[in-house]
C-alpha positions, 0 to 999 in steps of 0.5 A: 557271147551266146548266139541269139539265133541259137536261142531264138531258133530253138524257141521258134522250133518249139513254138511251131512244133507246139502249134502243129501238135495242138492243131493236129490234136484239136482238129477233130474239134475243129479248133484251128492252129493257134485258136486254142490260145484265144480259148485259154485267155477266156478260161482265165477271164471270160468276157474280155474285149476282142482288143484286150485278147489281141493285146494279150496274145500279141496278135493283130486285131485282124488275126484276133477277129479272124480267130474269134469268128472261126471259134464263134462259127464252131460254137465255142464263143459268142460276141456281144456288144460292149455296153460301155463302148458300142464300137467294141465287142466282148467275147464269152465262152459258150457251154461248148467252149467251156466243155472243151477246156479239159481236153485242151489242158490235157493236150497241153500237158501231154505236149509239155510232158513229151517236150520235157521228158528228158529233163530232171525235176530241177531242170524243169523248174529252172526252165519254167523260171527262166522262161517266165523271167524272159516273158515278163520283159515283154508283157504288159502289166494289165494281164498276167503272162500266159505261162502255165505255171499253175493249173487254171482253176476249174 
């Protein structure tokens, strides 16, 4: 039997390295650690509720609110009351938020290319399929997994 600590430990190291790398790369844009994930969700579908974004990213409402407020303060997003539920807010990208998309995608591609530089194309594809299969186990049906298996339409 495989030691789960080996698998989960490796995933955790990759995840933390990914966050640290992205935080450093995006520091000049004043996009904090993990905040780019919120932008990535909005690139797929703009105008989601804060609650939907939190559920999609599997973070608490408090974490979501804090990240969105920081992104709003830096001018990447704006919040607007939901017309159907005045207690809720929908989050939209600003022009500045849309403009930084290409930079974020380039940084993500750079990180993944560096991570997988020693992998053959076949190993890359196998890893992609296995990670996607594992992520589907824990994903709600209302939103596609945030596995970047295809480029996001420009």
